[in-house]
Structures are given as structure tokens and as C-alpha cells.
C-alpha positions in Angstrom: 31.3 24.3 32.5 29.8 23.7 36.0 31.9 21.9 38.5 29.0 19.5 39.2 26.2 18.4 36.8 23.1 20.5 37.3 19.7 19.1 38.1 16.5 20.0 36.3 15.4 22.6 38.9 18.8 24.4 38.8 18.8 24.4 35.0 15.2 25.8 34.9 16.2 28.6 37.4 19.2 29.6 35.4 17.1 29.8 32.2 14.1 31.5 33.9 11.8 28.8 32.6 9.6 26.3 34.3 10.8 22.7 34.9 8.1 21.3 32.6 9.2 23.6 29.8 12.8 22.6 30.2 11.9 19.0 30.3 9.7 19.2 27.2 12.3 21.2 25.3 14.9 18.5 26.0 12.5 15.9 24.6 11.9 18.0 21.4 8.2 18.4 22.2 6.5 19.9 19.2 4.8 22.6 21.3 8.2 24.2 22.3 9.5 26.9 19.9 12.7 25.9 18.1 14.6 28.9 19.5 13.7 27.9 23.1 14.7 24.2 22.4 18.1 25.3 21.1 18.7 27.6 24.2 17.7 24.8 26.6 19.8 22.2 24.9 22.9 24.5 24.8 22.5 25.4 28.5 22.0 21.7 29.5 25.2 20.7 27.6 27.1 23.5 29.2 25.9 22.6 32.6 26.5 18.9 32.1 22.8 18.1 32.8 21.7 14.6 32.1 18.0 13.8 32.5 17.2 11.3 35.3 15.3 8.6 33.3 14.0 6.9 36.5 12.7 10.2 38.0 11.1 11.2 34.7 9.5 7.8 34.3 8.0 8.1 37.8 6.7 11.6 37.1 5.1 10.8 33.7 4.2 7.1 34.2 6.0 6.3 30.9 9.2 4.5 30.1 9.8 6.7 27.1 10.8 3.5 25.2 9.1 2.1 22.2 9.4 -1.4 20.9 9.9 -2.8 17.4 8.7 -6.4 16.8 10.1 -8.1 13.8 11.0 -11.6 12.5 14.6 -12.5 13.1 15.0 -13.6 9.5 14.6 -9.9 8.4 18.1 -9.3 9.8 19.5 -12.4 8.1 18.3 -11.7 4.6 21.0 -10.5 2.2 18.5 -8.2 0.6 16.0 -6.4 2.7 14.6 -2.9 3.3 14.4 -3.5 7.1 17.7 -1.7 7.9 16.3 1.4 6.1 13.0 1.2 8.1 15.1 0.8 11.3 17.3 3.8 10.4 14.2 6.0 10.0 12.7 4.8 13.3 16.0 5.4 15.1 16.2 8.9 13.7 12.8 9.8 15.1 13.3 8.1 18.4 16.6 9.9 18.9 15.1 13.3 18.0 12.4 12.9 20.7 14.8 11.5 23.4 13.1 8.1 23.5 14.7 4.7 23.5 14.1 1.8 21.1 13.8 -1.8 22.2 14.3 -4.3 19.5 12.2 -7.5 19.9 13.1 -10.1 17.3 11.1 -13.3 17.3 11.1 -16.8 15.7 7.7 -18.3 15.3 5.2 -17.0 17.9 5.0 -13.2 17.6 1.9 -13.2 19.7 3.9 -14.5 22.7 6.4 -11.7 22.2 3.7 -9.0 22.1 2.1 -10.4 25.3 5.4 -10.4 27.1 6.1 -6.8 26.0 2.7 -5.6 27.2 3.0 -7.4 30.6 6.6 -6.3 31.2 5.7 -2.6 31.2 9.1 -2.1 29.6 7.7 -0.1 26.6 5.0 2.5 26.1 4.1 1.2 22.7 5.2 -1.0 19.8 5.7 -0.9 16.0 4.7 -4.0 14.1 5.6 -4.7 10.5 4.6 -6.8 7.4 0.8 -6.9 8.0 -1.2 -9.9 6.7 -4.4 -9.5 4.7 -6.3 -10.5 7.8 -3.9 -9.7 10.6 -4.7 -11.2 14.1 -2.1 -8.9 15.8 -4.5 -5.9 15.6 -7.2 -7.5 17.7 -4.5 -8.8 20.1 -2.9 -5.4 20.7 -6.3 -3.7 21.1 -7.1 -6.4 23.7 -3.7 -5.8 25.5 -4.3 -2.0 25.4 -0.7 -1.5 24.2 -0.4 1.5 21.8 0.8 0.4 18.4 1.4 1.5 14.8 1.3 -0.8 11.9 3.8 -0.5 9.0 1.2 -1.1 6.3 -2.5 -2.0 6.3 -4.7 -4.9 6.9 -8.3 -5.7 5.9 -9.4 -6.0 9.6 -12.3 -3.8 10.5 -10.9 -2.7 13.8 -9.3 0.7 14.9 -5.6 0.9 14.4 -3.0 3.4 13.3 -0.7 2.8 10.3 1.8 4.2 7.9 1.7 2.7 4.4 3.0 3.3 0.9 0.3 3.9 -1.7 0.6 0.4 -3.1 -2.9 0.4 -4.7 -2.3 3.5 -6.8 1.4 2.9 -7.4 1.0 -0.4 -9.1 -2.1 0.8 -11.0 0.0 3.7 -12.3 2.9 1.4 -13.3 0.5 -1.0 -15.1 -1.2 1.9 -16.9 2.2 3.1 -18.1 3.0 -0.3 -19.6 -0.5 -0.5 -21.2 0.0 3.0 -22.7 3.2 1.7 -24.3 1.2 -1.1 -25.9 2.2 -4.0 -23.6 -0.3 -6.7 -22.9 1.9 -9.7 -22.1 3.0 -8.3 -18.8 4.4 -10.5 -16.0 4.1 -9.2 -12.4 6.8 -10.4 -10.1 5.0 -9.7 -6.8 5.8 -10.6 -3.1 4.3 -13.4 -1.0 0.6 -13.6 -1.2 -0.2 -13.6 2.5 0.9 -10.0 2.9 -1.8 -7.3 2.4 0.5 -5.0 0.3 1.0 -7.8 -2.1 -2.7 -8.5 -2.4 -3.3 -4.8 -3.0 -0.7 -4.6 -5.7 -2.2 -7.7 -7.5 -5.7 -6.2 -7.3 -4.6 -2.9 -8.7 -2.8 -4.6 -11.6 -6.0 -6.4 -12.6 -8.0 -3.1 -12.0 -5.8 -1.3 -14.6 -6.6 -4.0 -17.2 -10.3 -4.0 -16.4 -10.6 -0.2 -16.7 -9.6 -0.7 -20.4 -11.9 -3.7 -21.0 -8.9 -6.0 -21.0 -8.1 -9.2 -19.1 -4.5 -10.2 -18.2 -3.4 -13.8 -18.6 -4.4 -16.0 -15.6 -0.7 -16.7 -14.9 0.4 -13.0 -15.2 1.2 -12.6 -11.4 4.0 -14.5 -9.7 4.0 -14.6 -5.9 7.6 -14.9 -4.7 10.0 -13.4 -2.2 11.5 -10.0 -2.8 15.0 -11.1 -3.8 17.3 -10.8 -6.8 17.4 -14.6 -7.1 13.6 -14.9 -7.4 13.5 -12.1 -10.0 16.2 -13.9 -12.0 14.6 -17.4 -11.7 11.1 -16.1 -12.5 12.3 -14.1 -15.5 14.4 -17.0 -16.8 11.4 -19.3 -16.7 8.9 -16.9 -18.1 11.2 -15.8 -21.0 10.8 -19.4 -22.2 7.0 -19.0 -22.5 5.6 -19.7 -26.0 4.4 -16.1 -26.1 7.3 -14.3 -24.4 6.5 -11.5 -22.1 7.1 -8.0 -23.5 7.3 -6.5 -20.0 8.0 -7.3 -16.3 6.6 -5.3 -13.4 8.6 -6.0 -10.3 7.7 -5.4 -6.6 11.3 -4.3 -5.7 14.6 -3.2 -7.2 16.1 -6.4 -5.9 13.7 -8.4 -8.1 14.3 -6.1 -11.1 18.0 -6.6 -10.8 17.5 -10.3 -11.2 15.2 -9.7 -14.2 17.9 -7.5 -15.9 20.4 -10.4 -15.5 18.0 -12.9 -17.0 17.2 -10.7 -20.0 20.9 -10.2 -20.7 21.6 -13.9 -20.4 18.9 -14.6 -23.0 20.6 -12.2 -25.5 17.9 -9.6 -25.1 18.0 -5.9 -24.2 16.1 -4.1 -21.4 13.9 -1.4 -22.9 14.5 -2.6 -26.4 13.3 -6.2 -26.5 11.7 -6.4 -23.0 10.6 -3.6 -20.8 11.1 -3.6 -17.0 9.4 -1.4 -14.4 9.3 -1.6 -10.6 8.5 0.0 -7.3 11.6 1.5 -5.5 11.7 1.9 -1.7 14.9 4.0 -1.9 17.0 1.3 -0.3 20.6 2.2 0.2 23.0 0.5 -2.2 20.3 -0.6 -4.7 18.6 2.3 -6.4 16.6 2.1 -9.6 18.6 4.9 -11.2 21.8 2.8 -10.7 20.9 0.0 -13.0 22.0 -0.1 -16.6 19.9 1.1 -18.3 18.3 3.2 -15.5 15.1 1.7 -14.3 11.6 3.3 -14.6 10.0 3.1 -11.1 7.6 4.6 -8.7 9.7 5.8 -5.7 9.0 6.5 -2.1 11.2 6.6 1.0 11.1 3.6 3.3 13.3 5.4 5.7 10.8 8.3 5.8 8.1 5.7 6.6 10.2 4.5 9.6 10.4 8.1 10.9 6.6 8.6 10.5 5.9 5.3 12.4 7.9 6.3 15.4 6.7 9.9 15.5 3.0 8.8 15.3 3.5 6.2 18.1 5.1 8.8 20.3 2.2 11.2 19.7 -0.2 8.4 20.7 1.9 7.6 23.9 2.0 11.3 24.9 -1.8 11.7 24.4 -1.7 14.0 21.4 -3.3 11.5 19.0 -6.5 10.3 20.5 -7.9 8.8 17.3 -6.2 6.3 15.0 -3.7 8.0 12.7 -3.7 6.7 9.1 -1.0 8.0 6.8 -0.5 6.9 3.2 2.8 8.1 1.8 2.8 9.5 -1.8 5.0 8.2 -4.5 6.8 9.6 -7.6 6.8 7.9 -11.0 10.1 8.5 -12.8 10.4 7.5 -16.4 13.8 6.2 -17.4 15.3 4.0 -20.2 14.0 0.6 -19.2 10.6 1.0 -20.8 9.8 1.2 -24.5 6.9 0.4 -26.9 5.9 -3.3 -27.1 7.4 -5.0 -30.1 10.8 -4.8 -31.8 13.2 -2.0 -31.0 10.9 -0.9 -28.2 13.3 1.5 -26.6 13.8 3.6 -29.7 10.1 3.8 -30.3 9.5 4.6 -26.6 11.8 7.5 -26.7 10.1 8.9 -29.8 6.8 8.6 -27.9 8.3 10.6 -25.0 9.9 13.8 -26.4 10.9 15.0 -22.9 13.3 12.1 -22.6 14.0 9.6 -19.8 14.8 10.2 -16.2 11.9 12.6 -15.5 9.2 12.6 -12.9 5.7 12.2 -14.3 2.8 14.1 -12.7 
């Protein structure tokens, strides 16, 4: 260990590398070979080198800080995928030696975004929960603040995004239920103002239309993504004159509530009523952990968080000159919660699927 912490110039001389190479290696720049990065990091740790953030900022014209704008209520909800998104963003930010500035808001998000842009405290921002027609896209383009959207909007303006394949995921889930003979399907969706919710609703109807079918006009329920709303909706709909044979849920939280409602009505999941959902891979609430295990399309919300941060950093550092649009794939895993429509559905469903439950479908 050196008696005094080294500076960048000294460290570069000791390693026989240029200062810019050492600097980029310490920031995990993708253009630096992994072997070089490891050698530089080891030498920096041994020498007690700590990058001078102020000097680096003056040299690059960047703060090396990104912002995350989000409604404060997302931290206050008992059931949310926000922590998993945040964990993914934090992982990517740390790997690239950037900082993360959290900007919660109540009410006027536009004012928060204007303040972030004028303060010069960040190089770019991640925004979440896009509306069908989201005004923040035009605002951020006007402010010339680099940004990435978690999800998509129907706005015809240039913007970068990372999204789950909501259109195809819900169509695939609906088609699976239709294949099992279900027609009285209730969709417990999210709140209608969000674009991903509208996309899921449209894809549900599209799956019916492709077979020359029309779902009941009240088939889709637009509610928040909680266990309570899943429970309340299922309790109400199970009293319909023609009881639903299946529920398609937008989240595992909702599905957990549906399971409880089915049990309280003396019915069985997968036997009397099928349940299917989309699973974001949220910690502590997985589709496979329910009893019986829940059939679901699955993707990683934490992985989406990492992609959001990495894309934004690429934009900030000038390596992404055009909008980056990434749609994350999903996996459909068939488990015990789905059976054929009608009595003893689970037993019939297993007979129709000789490979058995808990398997990924192509």
C-alpha cells in the first residue's frame, strides 16, 4: 500500500497506460478489455486511488449522475415492483461508477423534471409508468435532457425506452386459456391511463378476434395491481350469473388475491377455476410459490432496471446517437393453475398436457 493516495497521472505511469485508458477502465467503459479493467482496478485499490469527481466533471462536462423520477406513492405501496426496478438501476449505475439521484414527487412531475434539467445536477433521467399519450416525452425533448422511458407511449416523437413485451405476453396468455376451452375469462388489468394496460387489453381482444370470437363487454377490469383488488374483483365476479371459468391477472399480487377468493368460495384453482398471470419476478412473491403453482409469463423487472440505466449512460457518453428501443422477451411457464374449462378442469388439463406442469413453452 502506498503511503499517500496516488493520483491518476501516477497510477497511469505505474501501469504504463494513458490517463484516459485508466479513467475509462475505472468507469467500466465497454471499450476496455476486461483483463485491463481488472488490472487497473487492482492497482487503484492497492495505491489507494480515489477518482476526483470534481476534476473528472470539469474534464468531461458531465456530472456522471443520472436521475430517477417517480411518484412518492410507489415507495409507500405495500405491494410494488418499484424496489426491484430500483435494484436493477442501482446495479448498473454502480458497475459504471455513476451516481443515482432519486427524485420523488407528489403531484407535478413536470416541475420536478424542469428543476432537474435547470440544476445541471444530472446528465440524464429515467422516467416510469408511461401514459397512453405521455406529455413528459415532449417536455424532455424540449428541455434537451437525455432520458429513457420504462415502457412505451403512443406519442409520435423520438424517445428511448425499455419495455416488457406486453402486447404478445397477454395475447399468448389469452390464447392458452382459449386453447383450454375457456370463453368466460375475466381480465384483472391495471389502471386504464397507463399504456401497458391499454396494450394488454387490446391484445386480449385481439386473441379472441383471431378466432372469430368476441369476449363479454365486461371481461376486462381496470384496477390497481394489488392483492386486495384481485381479491375484491374475484369475489364480485364469482357471483356472476355465469361464473367465470378463468381469471387472467396483470400481476402475481392480483393473482394471490384471486386464489384467496376462489378458496373462500369453496372452489379449487386449476380444477373449478383457472388462473393465469404475468410475473415480473418480484422478490418475495413468485408465481411458482403459490399453491398450486401459477401458470405465468415471466420476465425480469430487475433486468429492465439494469437496461434502463445502461442505455441512458450510453446516451450520455455519446455512444447511442439514435433512440434505443428495447423490448424484453418473456417466457411462458405452464404450471398447475390452468385446466380445461368445465368440471374437474385440472385433471383434464393434465391429460391434455402429457409433459406435465412447471415447464416452459416455446
